C-alpha positions in Angstrom: -24.4 -4.9 -22.5 -23.5 -8.6 -21.7 -19.8 -7.7 -22.2 -20.1 -4.9 -19.6 -21.7 -7.3 -17.1 -18.8 -9.8 -17.7 -16.2 -7.1 -17.0 -18.1 -6.0 -13.9 -18.3 -9.7 -12.7 -14.5 -10.1 -13.3 -13.8 -6.9 -11.4 -16.1 -8.0 -8.5 -14.4 -11.4 -8.3 -10.9 -9.8 -8.3 -11.9 -7.3 -5.6 -13.3 -10.3 -3.6 -10.0 -12.2 -4.1 -8.0 -9.2 -2.9 -10.2 -8.8 0.3 -9.6 -12.5 1.0 -5.9 -11.9 0.9 -6.1 -9.1 3.4 -8.1 -11.4 5.7 -5.1 -13.8 5.9 -3.4 -11.2 8.1 -5.8 -10.3 11.0 -3.0 -9.1 13.1 -2.2 -6.4 10.5 -5.7 -5.7 9.3 -8.2 -6.0 12.2 -12.0 -6.4 11.6 -12.9 -2.8 11.4 -10.4 -2.3 8.6 -12.8 -4.0 6.1 -15.7 -1.5 6.7 -14.6 0.7 3.6 -12.0 -1.6 2.0 -14.1 -2.7 -0.9 -15.0 0.9 -1.9 -11.3 2.0 -1.5 -10.2 -0.9 -3.7 -12.7 0.1 -6.4 -11.5 3.6 -6.2 -7.8 2.5 -6.5 -8.7 0.5 -9.5 -10.6 3.5 -11.1 -7.5 5.7 -10.4 -5.0 3.1 -11.7 -3.3 3.0 -8.3 -3.5 -0.8 -7.7 -1.4 -3.7 -8.8 -2.8 -7.2 -8.3 -0.4 -9.8 -9.7 0.6 -13.3 -8.7 -1.1 -13.0 -5.3 0.4 -9.6 -4.4 -1.7 -6.5 -3.8 0.0 -3.1 -4.0 -1.9 0.1 -3.6 -0.6 3.7 -3.5 -1.5 7.3 -3.8 0.3 9.8 -6.0 -0.2 13.3 -4.5 -1.4 16.1 -6.5 -0.5 18.8 -4.0 1.6 19.1 -0.8 -0.2 17.3 2.0 0.6 16.9 5.7 0.7 13.3 6.8 1.8 14.2 10.4 2.6 17.4 12.2 6.2 17.4 11.0 6.0 15.5 7.7 4.4 16.6 4.4 4.3 14.7 1.1 5.0 16.9 -1.9 3.2 17.0 -5.2 4.3 14.0 -7.4 5.5 12.0 -4.4 3.9 8.6 -3.6 2.5 7.1 -0.4 2.3 3.3 -0.5 -1.0 2.4 1.2 -0.9 -1.5 1.2 1.4 -4.3 0.2 0.1 -7.7 0.8 1.2 -11.1 -0.4 -1.1 -14.1 -0.4 2.0 -16.5 -0.2 4.3 -14.7 2.2 8.0 -15.7 1.7 7.8 -16.6 -2.0 9.6 -13.4 -3.1 6.8 -12.1 -5.3 6.0 -9.0 -3.1 9.7 -8.1 -3.1 9.9 -8.4 -6.9 6.7 -6.5 -7.6 7.6 -3.8 -5.0 11.1 -3.3 -6.5 9.7 -3.0 -10.0 7.2 -0.5 -8.8 9.9 1.6 -7.0 12.1 1.5 -10.0 9.3 2.6 -12.4 8.4 5.6 -10.3 11.4 8.0 -9.9 10.1 9.9 -6.9 10.2 9.9 -3.1 8.0 7.4 -1.4 6.3 7.3 2.0 4.4 4.6 3.9 3.2 3.9 7.4 3.4 0.6 9.2 2.3 -0.7 12.6 5.2 -0.4 15.0 4.9 -4.1 16.0 5.1 -5.3 12.4 8.8 -6.0 12.6 8.7 -8.3 9.5 7.3 -5.5 7.4 9.6 -2.9 8.8 12.7 -5.0 8.1 11.3 -5.6 4.5 11.0 -1.9 4.0 14.4 -1.1 5.4 15.9 -3.7 3.0 14.3 -1.6 0.2 16.0 1.6 1.4 13.2 3.0 3.5 14.1 4.8 6.8 11.9 5.7 9.8 11.2 9.5 9.7 8.3 9.7 12.2 5.6 8.1 14.2 1.8 8.0 14.0 -1.2 6.5 15.7 -3.7 4.4 13.7 -7.5 4.5 14.2 -9.7 5.1 17.2 -7.7 2.6 19.3 -4.5 4.7 18.7 -2.3 1.8 17.5 1.4 2.9 17.4 2.9 3.2 13.9 5.9 4.4 12.1 6.2 6.7 9.0 8.9 5.5 6.6 10.5 7.3 3.6 12.6 6.4 0.6 14.3 9.3 -1.0 14.1 9.8 -4.8 17.2 8.4 -6.4 19.6 11.0 -7.6 20.2 10.7 -11.3 23.2 12.2 -13.1 
């Protein structure tokens, strides 16, 4: 029983650390973003869809069936949508390394969405072979965003 509590405490501390990293970027993650973040993070941990390493947080969803993410764009079964990529120490290269390792590990097509005014993130994703394939609006305030895609690499 005590071991279980220790594991739960460690998990709670990690989730708290992760949330603190998100809070470093209020221009990307506004106040309302945190309403359900803790629950989503626990869910991602339970589903093994979260990497937290060296101050970098990466979450994703691997789709189990074809799903529309916009009127013209569907993610197919087995494809992955990157939900969040955040680095506690922006500019240290760790997010790039962890992201590239993740992309190379999963031989599939990737999608993500990003706020249209987040030029730094858009350029980062373009350097990682993502292209803009559509637009979307985030939340009740209808913040403009882009949908980006990286094709599955062709293997011979």
